[in-house]
NUVOTOR-322549 format. One record per residue: residue number from 1; x, y, z of N, C-alpha, C in turn. Coordinates in steps of 0.02 Angstrom, whole numbers, plus 50000, padded with zeros to 5 digits. Layout:
<nodes>
i:nxx:nyy:nzz:caxx:cayy:cazz:cxx:cyy:czz
NUM:X:Y:Z:X:Y:Z:X:Y:Z
...
</nodes>
This chain:
<nodes>
i:nxx:nyy:nzz:caxx:cayy:cazz:cxx:cyy:czz
1:50051:49937:49998:50002:50000:49999:50040:50065:50002
2:50014:50116:50016:50048:50184:50010:50090:50187:50068
3:50085:50155:50134:50131:50158:50181:50194:50126:50161
4:50185:50066:50134:50238:50021:50113:50289:50064:50066
5:50252:50097:50018:50297:50133:49978:50335:50185:50003
6:50307:50224:50061:50330:50275:50098:50392:50251:50139
7:50374:50191:50172:50426:50162:50213:50487:50141:50168
8:50473:50113:50111:50525:50089:50068:50573:50155:50046
9:50536:50212:50030:50563:50267:50009:50611:50294:50068
10:50580:50296:50129:50615:50325:50182:50686:50284:50201
11:50676:50217:50197:50731:50175:50219:50776:50142:50156
12:50771:50180:50103:50805:50151:50042:50863:50197:50034
13:50893:50214:50086:50961:50252:50082:50953:50321:50069
14:50887:50351:50069:50878:50421:50051:50863:50452:50134
15:50878:50422:50181:50872:50450:50254:50899:50513:50250
16:50967:50520:50237:50989:50593:50237:50966:50642:50196
17:50941:50621:50142:50896:50675:50104:50837:50701:50129
18:50803:50648:50162:50740:50662:50206:50759:50704:50265
19:50804:50691:50303:50826:50725:50358:50843:50798:50335
20:50879:50806:50283:50910:50864:50268:50848:50912:50240
21:50803:50876:50209:50741:50917:50187:50706:50945:50244
22:50692:50894:50294:50655:50922:50357:50691:50980:50390
23:50755:50971:50398:50802:51022:50424:50793:51083:50390
24:50804:51086:50326:50803:51149:50286:50730:51187:50293
25:50674:51131:50292:50614:51165:50293:50597:51189:50366
26:50623:51174:50418:50617:51192:50487:50654:51257:50490
27:50717:51267:50457:50753:51326:50458:50712:51382:50415
28:50695:51368:50359:50655:51413:50318:50597:51441:50332
29:50560:51394:50368:50485:51416:50392:50491:51436:50461
30:50536:51399:50502:50536:51408:50578:50557:51473:50602
31:50617:51505:50565:50642:51561:50595:50593:51625:50577
32:50573:51632:50509:50526:51695:50498:50459:51681:50541
33:50438:51617:50557:50375:51608:50587:50385:51632:50667
34:50442:51616:50685:50467:51635:50758:50471:51712:50757
35:50506:51741:50713:50508:51814:50712:50434:51850:50700
36:50396:51821:50665:50332:51849:50655:50294:51840:50721
37:50298:51794:50759:50264:51776:50816:50290:51830:50886
38:50348:51846:50865:50378:51899:50910:50340:51971:50909
39:50295:51977:50869:50257:52037:50857:50296:52096:50821
40:50341:52072:50779:50379:52124:50742:50337:52154:50684
41:50361:52200:50646:50320:52243:50601:50289:52194:50547
42:50236:52226:50515:50200:52193:50460:50258:52179:50396
43:50309:52222:50399:50357:52217:50347:50397:52141:50349
44:50389:52114:50416:50426:52053:50418:50389:52006:50373
45:50318:52010:50368:50290:51954:50329:50302:51958:50260
46:50311:52025:50230:50343:52024:50159:50410:52004:50158
47:50446:52021:50201:50513:51985:50207:50516:51915:50208
48:50471:51885:50248:50458:51811:50250:50433:51786:50184
49:50390:51811:50150:50369:51798:50085:50422:51793:50031
50:50473:51841:50032:50530:51853:49982:50574:51791:50007
51:50587:51784:50061:50636:51729:50084:50609:51659:50063
52:50541:51648:50074:50517:51579:50060:50516:51579:49987
53:50501:51632:49947:50503:51617:49878:50573:51606:49851
54:50628:51643:49875:50697:51633:49860:50710:51555:49879
55:50695:51536:49942:50709:51471:49961:50679:51409:49917
56:50615:51422:49898:50582:51375:49861:50621:51373:49790
57:50637:51424:49761:50679:51422:49700:50740:51393:49707
58:50771:51406:49761:50838:51375:49773:50833:51295:49780
59:50773:51280:49818:50763:51209:49833:50750:51171:49764
60:50700:51203:49723:50689:51168:49663:50751:51161:49614
61:50792:51214:49610:50855:51204:49573:50899:51154:49599
62:50911:51151:49665:50954:51102:49690:50933:51037:49693
63:50867:51029:49701:50837:50956:49700:50834:50925:49625
64:50824:50974:49571:50824:50946:49510:50888:50921:49489
65:50949:50963:49521:51012:50951:49498:51041:50880:49533
66:51018:50869:49594:51036:50810:49639:50994:50755:49624
67:50948:50760:49575:50899:50704:49560:50933:50647:49517
68:50980:50660:49482:51010:50619:49432:51025:50550:49456
</nodes>
């Protein structure tokens, strides 16, 4: 089933990839989220959107090149 496929993917030697992805995600979304929840200016939201957009582009370009 789906769970078998996911388990196979996670344990098929891609563990470092998965952990790196989770870590990057945590950093990209965690830091701006934390800063926004500190009650900083609304400008931080725009800053966050720009960072998220840049990060998304960087992730897309890096994932497509390491996919070979």
